[in-house]
C-alpha positions in Angstrom: 108.9 140.2 12.4 112.1 138.6 13.6 111.7 135.4 15.7 114.6 134.4 17.9 115.1 131.6 20.3 118.2 131.0 22.4 118.2 127.6 24.0 120.6 126.4 26.8 120.8 122.7 27.8 123.8 121.7 30.0 125.8 124.2 28.0 124.8 127.1 25.8 122.6 126.0 22.9 121.1 128.6 20.7 118.3 128.3 18.2 116.2 130.8 16.4 112.7 129.9 15.3 109.4 131.6 14.5 107.6 132.2 17.7 104.0 133.0 18.7 103.0 133.7 22.2 100.1 131.4 22.9 97.7 132.2 25.7 98.3 130.1 28.7 95.8 128.9 31.2 96.1 130.7 34.5 97.5 128.8 37.5 97.9 129.5 41.2 101.2 131.3 41.6 101.1 133.3 38.4 101.9 137.0 38.4 101.2 139.8 35.9 102.1 143.4 36.1 99.5 145.9 37.4 101.2 148.9 36.0 104.6 150.6 36.1 106.7 150.1 39.3 109.6 148.4 41.0 109.9 144.6 40.9 110.0 144.3 44.7 106.9 146.6 45.2 103.7 144.6 45.8 101.6 147.3 44.2 103.4 146.6 40.9 101.8 143.1 40.6 98.6 141.1 40.5 98.7 137.6 41.9 96.3 134.7 40.8 95.1 132.7 43.8 93.1 130.2 41.9 89.9 132.3 41.5 90.8 136.0 41.1 93.7 138.3 40.3 94.5 140.6 43.2 97.4 142.6 44.7 99.6 140.1 46.5 99.8 140.2 50.3 103.0 140.4 52.2 102.6 136.7 53.0 102.6 135.9 49.2 105.3 138.6 48.4 106.6 139.9 45.1 107.4 137.4 42.3 110.1 135.0 43.4 110.4 136.4 46.9 108.8 133.3 48.6 109.3 129.6 48.1 105.8 129.0 49.5 103.7 129.5 47.5 106.0 128.9 44.6 106.1 131.6 41.9 105.1 130.3 38.5 104.7 132.3 35.3 105.5 136.1 35.5 104.3 138.4 32.7 105.2 142.1 32.2 102.3 143.4 30.1 102.8 145.5 27.0 101.9 148.9 28.5 103.9 148.4 31.7 107.5 149.0 32.8 109.0 147.0 35.7 112.4 148.1 37.2 115.0 146.2 39.1 116.7 148.9 41.2 118.8 146.8 43.5 120.6 143.5 42.9 118.0 140.8 42.9 118.0 137.0 42.7 114.6 135.3 42.4 113.1 131.8 41.8 110.4 132.0 39.3 109.0 130.0 36.4 108.8 131.5 32.9 109.2 135.2 32.5 107.3 136.9 29.6 108.4 140.4 28.6 105.7 142.1 26.5 106.4 145.6 27.9 109.7 146.8 29.4 112.0 145.3 32.0 114.6 147.9 33.1 117.7 146.5 34.8 119.5 149.1 36.9 121.4 146.4 38.7 122.2 142.7 38.5 119.2 140.4 38.0 119.4 136.6 38.4 116.9 133.8 37.8 117.8 130.9 40.2 118.0 127.3 39.0 114.9 125.3 39.4 113.0 122.4 37.7 111.8 122.9 35.1 114.3 125.6 34.0 112.9 129.1 33.8 112.4 130.4 30.3 112.7 134.0 29.1 110.3 135.0 26.4 110.5 138.5 24.9 107.5 139.1 22.7 107.7 142.6 21.2 109.1 143.7 24.5 112.4 145.2 25.6 114.9 144.5 28.3 116.9 147.7 29.1 120.3 147.3 30.7 121.9 150.1 32.7 125.7 150.3 32.6 127.3 147.1 34.1 124.0 145.5 34.9 123.9 141.8 34.2 121.0 139.4 33.6 121.9 135.8 34.5 119.9 132.7 33.7 120.8 129.2 34.9 122.3 126.6 32.5 119.4 124.8 30.8 117.2 127.9 30.5 115.7 129.0 27.2 115.5 132.4 25.7 113.0 133.2 23.0 112.9 136.6 21.3 110.1 137.8 18.9 110.5 141.4 17.9 109.5 143.8 15.1 112.1 146.5 15.7 115.6 145.5 16.6 116.6 149.1 17.4 114.0 149.5 20.2 113.0 146.0 21.2 114.9 142.9 22.4 118.1 143.7 24.3 118.9 147.4 24.6 121.1 149.8 26.6 119.4 152.4 28.7 121.6 155.0 26.9 123.0 153.5 23.6 125.0 156.7 23.1 127.0 156.2 26.3 130.3 154.8 24.8 131.8 154.5 28.3 129.4 151.6 28.9 130.9 149.6 26.1 133.2 147.5 28.2 131.6 144.1 27.8 130.5 144.2 31.4 126.8 144.7 30.7 125.2 141.6 29.3 122.9 138.7 29.4 124.3 135.3 30.3 123.2 131.7 30.3 125.6 129.6 32.2 129.1 130.7 31.2 128.2 132.2 27.8 127.5 135.9 27.7 126.1 138.3 25.1 127.0 141.9 25.9 126.1 145.3 24.5 129.5 145.3 22.8 132.2 142.7 22.0 134.0 143.3 25.3 136.4 140.9 26.8 134.9 137.5 27.5 131.7 137.9 25.6 130.3 135.4 23.1 128.5 138.1 21.1 126.7 141.4 21.2 123.2 142.6 21.7 123.2 143.6 18.1 124.1 140.1 17.0 121.2 138.7 19.1 118.6 141.2 17.8 119.7 140.9 14.2 120.5 137.2 14.1 117.2 136.0 12.5 118.7 136.2 9.0 122.3 135.2 9.8 124.2 132.3 11.2 126.3 132.3 14.3 127.9 129.1 15.5 128.2 128.6 19.3 130.5 126.0 20.9 130.1 125.1 24.5 130.8 122.3 27.0 129.2 121.0 30.2 132.5 121.9 31.9 135.5 124.0 30.8 137.8 122.7 33.6 138.1 119.0 34.3 140.6 116.6 35.9 143.1 114.5 33.9 141.6 111.1 32.8 138.0 112.6 32.7 135.6 113.0 29.8 133.7 116.1 28.7 130.5 116.7 26.7 130.8 119.3 23.9 127.7 121.0 22.9 127.3 122.9 19.5 124.4 125.1 18.5 123.6 128.2 16.4 122.0 131.5 16.3 119.9 132.1 13.2 117.0 130.4 11.4 118.9 129.3 8.3 119.2 125.6 7.5 122.6 124.2 8.3 124.5 121.3 6.8 127.9 119.5 7.3 127.9 119.9 11.1 131.3 119.0 12.6 133.2 118.7 15.8 137.0 118.7 15.4 140.0 118.8 17.7 141.9 122.1 17.0 144.8 121.7 19.6 145.8 119.8 22.6 148.6 117.8 24.3 147.3 114.5 22.9 145.3 113.5 19.9 141.7 112.8 20.7 139.6 110.2 18.8 136.5 112.3 17.9 133.2 110.5 17.7 130.8 110.9 14.8 129.2 114.3 14.9 125.3 114.3 15.1 123.9 116.2 12.2 121.1 117.8 14.3 121.2 120.6 16.7 122.1 120.7 19.5 125.1 118.6 18.3 126.6 116.9 21.4 129.7 114.7 21.5 131.6 113.3 24.5 135.4 113.2 24.3 138.1 111.7 26.5 139.8 110.6 28.5 141.9 113.8 28.3 145.4 114.3 29.6 146.6 117.2 31.6 146.9 120.4 29.4 144.8 122.7 27.3 142.5 121.4 24.5 140.7 123.4 21.9 137.8 122.0 20.0 136.1 123.6 17.0 132.4 123.4 16.2 131.3 124.3 12.6 128.5 124.0 10.1 127.8 125.3 6.6 125.0 127.7 5.5 124.7 128.4 1.8 128.3 127.2 1.1 129.7 129.4 3.9 131.3 127.9 6.9 130.5 129.2 10.4 132.6 128.1 13.4 133.3 128.7 17.0 135.9 127.2 19.4 135.7 126.0 23.0 138.8 125.6 25.2 138.9 122.9 27.9 141.5 123.1 30.6 142.6 119.7 32.0 144.2 119.8 35.4 146.7 117.1 36.4 145.7 114.7 39.1 146.4 116.1 42.6 149.5 114.7 44.2 150.1 115.2 47.9 153.9 115.1 47.9 156.2 114.5 50.9 156.2 116.5 54.1 159.2 117.3 56.2 160.1 115.1 59.2 158.9 115.5 62.7 160.8 118.0 64.8 161.2 119.4 68.3 161.4 123.0 69.3 161.5 125.0 72.5 158.3 126.6 73.9 157.8 130.1 72.6 159.6 129.5 69.4 158.4 128.8 65.8 159.0 125.8 63.5 159.1 125.5 59.7 157.3 122.7 57.9 157.6 122.1 54.2 156.3 120.1 51.3 158.0 118.8 48.2 156.8 116.8 45.1 153.2 118.0 45.3 150.9 118.7 42.3 148.2 121.3 43.0 147.5 124.2 45.3 148.4 123.8 49.0 146.4 124.6 52.1 148.2 123.8 55.4 146.0 122.6 58.3 146.7 122.1 62.0 145.4 120.0 64.9 146.1 119.7 68.6 145.9 115.9 68.6 146.8 114.9 65.1 143.5 113.0 64.4 140.6 115.4 64.9 139.9 119.1 64.7 141.9 119.8 61.6 141.5 123.5 60.6 142.8 125.6 57.8 145.6 128.0 58.6 144.8 131.4 57.0 147.4 132.4 54.4 149.3 129.1 54.7 149.3 128.2 51.0 152.9 127.9 50.0 155.2 124.9 50.0 157.0 126.1 53.2 155.1 127.3 56.3 156.6 128.9 59.4 154.3 128.4 62.4 153.5 130.9 65.0 155.4 130.7 68.3 154.2 127.5 69.9 153.7 126.6 73.6 152.2 123.1 73.0 152.8 120.2 70.7 151.0 120.7 67.4 150.4 118.6 64.3 150.4 119.8 60.7 149.4 118.4 57.3 148.7 119.9 53.8 145.6 119.5 51.7 146.6 119.6 48.0 144.1 120.2 45.2 144.8 120.5 41.5 142.1 122.5 39.8 138.8 120.6 39.7 140.5 117.3 40.7 139.7 115.7 44.0 142.0 116.9 46.9 144.5 114.7 48.6 146.0 115.0 52.1 149.6 114.5 53.1 150.8 112.6 56.2 151.1 114.7 59.3 154.1 116.3 60.8 154.5 116.5 64.6 156.1 119.6 66.0 157.0 118.5 69.6 157.2 121.5 71.9 159.7 121.2 74.8 159.1 123.3 77.9 161.8 125.9 78.7 164.8 124.6 80.8 164.5 125.3 84.5 167.6 124.9 86.7 165.7 124.6 90.0 167.1 125.0 93.5 170.4 123.5 94.7 171.1 122.3 98.2 173.2 124.3 100.7 177.0 124.4 101.1 178.3 121.6 103.4 181.5 120.4 105.2 182.8 116.9 105.3 185.8 115.1 106.7 188.6 114.3 104.3 188.2 110.9 102.7 184.4 110.9 102.9 181.7 111.7 100.4 178.9 114.3 100.2 175.4 114.2 98.8 174.1 117.2 97.0 170.6 117.7 95.5 168.5 119.7 93.1 164.7 120.3 93.2 162.2 122.0 90.9 164.1 121.2 87.6 162.6 121.0 84.1 164.9 119.1 81.8 167.7 116.6 82.1 170.5 117.2 84.7 174.3 117.1 84.3 176.3 117.9 87.5 179.6 119.7 87.0 182.6 120.4 89.3 185.3 123.0 89.7 188.2 123.4 92.0 187.9 127.2 92.3 184.2 127.7 91.5 184.8 130.2 88.7 186.6 128.3 85.9 187.4 124.9 84.5 183.9 123.5 85.0 183.8 119.9 83.9 181.2 117.1 84.1 181.6 115.2 87.3 183.5 111.9 87.3 183.2 109.3 90.0 180.5 109.1 92.6 176.9 108.2 91.6 174.0 110.1 90.1 175.9 112.5 88.0 172.8 113.0 85.7 170.1 112.7 88.4 168.7 115.2 90.8 170.7 113.7 93.7 174.5 113.3 93.3 176.8 111.5 95.7 180.4 112.6 95.3 183.4 110.3 95.5 185.4 110.4 98.7 187.0 113.9 98.7 190.3 115.1 100.1 190.1 118.7 98.9 187.4 121.5 98.6 185.2 121.2 95.5 182.5 123.4 94.0 179.5 121.8 92.3 176.7 123.1 90.1 174.0 121.5 87.7 173.4 122.2 84.0 169.7 121.5 83.1 168.6 121.1 79.5 165.0 120.6 78.3 165.0 119.1 74.8 166.4 121.5 72.3 165.9 124.5 74.6 168.9 126.5 75.8 170.4 125.1 79.0 169.9 126.6 82.4 172.6 126.5 85.1 172.0 126.3 88.8 173.8 128.3 91.5 177.0 126.7 92.8 177.6 125.2 96.2 180.9 124.5 98.0 181.8 121.2 99.7 184.5 122.0 102.3 186.8 119.1 103.1 188.1 119.2 106.7 191.6 117.7 107.4 192.0 115.0 110.1 194.4 116.1 113.1 196.6 113.3 114.7 197.8 113.5 118.3 200.4 110.9 119.4 200.9 110.3 123.0 203.2 107.8 124.6 203.2 106.3 128.1 206.1 106.9 130.4 207.7 103.9 131.9 207.2 103.6 135.7 204.4 106.1 135.8 201.0 105.3 137.3 198.8 104.5 134.3 195.8 106.1 135.9 197.6 109.4 136.2 198.7 109.1 132.6 195.1 108.5 131.4 194.0 111.7 133.2 196.8 113.7 131.7 196.0 112.4 128.2 192.3 113.2 128.6 193.1 116.8 129.6 195.5 117.2 126.7 193.0 115.9 124.2 190.3 118.3 125.4 192.8 121.2 125.2 193.7 120.3 121.6 190.0 120.0 120.6 189.2 123.4 122.1 192.2 125.0 120.4 191.6 123.6 116.9 187.9 123.1 116.9 188.6 120.4 114.3 188.3 116.6 114.4 191.3 115.1 116.2 192.6 111.6 115.6 194.0 110.2 118.8 196.8 107.7 118.7 197.9 106.2 122.0 201.1 104.3 122.4 201.6 102.5 125.7 204.8 101.0 126.8 204.2 98.2 129.3 206.8 97.6 131.9 
């Protein structure tokens, strides 16, 4: 009878030893198969409630379905077959397979304390194509079989060559044994079932990805029951030379190495059986420490347009985040994972920063970038045309503007517009012209931040000339009659011109 034990402790540690299934005392929470059926069918099981074995109620559930009561030992008896039809993840104690466990889909034993153990005692676990059985790191697997061709780990159809892809397998942590030596497997079902008389070295580690400056525990074990000697851990490759501690000469053989620099290290675990060396390698990827880098400067844009923010000098993967106030409410931006990010069209000021993470290293965050959003320029409403006397000033105004104001003037209202000179308030909403002697057209150009300028309508300030009437008195004429005549003449001139008249009276006294 072949006796096999596979042990995992914080890595993947494997041992084979002679095993005998000792009768265990019954405990509340134990299950055993009642016949052939599906794992999730209550009629497939008997449940021990502390006094009798009985079909479990829906409140108790199938093994591992409920956390209260907690499932303890589960046994599939020698004459029974239990099938896992749909993907299933359960929390149970030890699982004894004395009959058959048929995995038509993925089956996972959850991590719990103590770790669940898998014990195959003249039983068989059948794997359908691509079905995987996963145990948590720290679990034990013990196999005791008399026929390695029908017991232990087997395929449902061993003649189905299309299934030989390395997908179907049993895993403990990150070490996998598959029905064939497919990509990523540590060994085959055949090696497991036939390993009692041979030796297989297995190298593993608590972590296969760490951050620069960290330490890692290497764990070496074996498959097979032969006595081993000259156990060694050596550095096989790496960017720096690691001082290897003394290797423990008992299995599992654990050593802790470091601190390691950024790069890829390979360590070799080996031992000797009957003058033959068996070895296995483990690769450790060491990520450089995360570096946030430098973000681009603050910027301003016009409402309804986009901005581009960028990052240089970073080490690690990038995830841009945004916030409306720059201090709270930071959220990931989907798909924003490159060094340069173009925002959506913005209508409000928004803050951005990047979270940078190198592998398993802690993430770091950049300083924030402010994208100030200016409202679109609005020219507003300009005051009406007006007329003034020559030599006087006009006041024009603008209301409803958005942006800064610059008044402009033109002699003809169509060309040669120039910024106003003279007067007061040339960049405010109210502008007082200098004293004018000719007609002038005015308009305002309004600019909000970096937005395109908006120009108001134009207005015309008409400058009216001053008319001069010179009257002289006649010597010897009655002054009162002269006054009446002058008054009548003045009224006539006003009516004729409808313009301001400047009256100049010259009297000659006699």
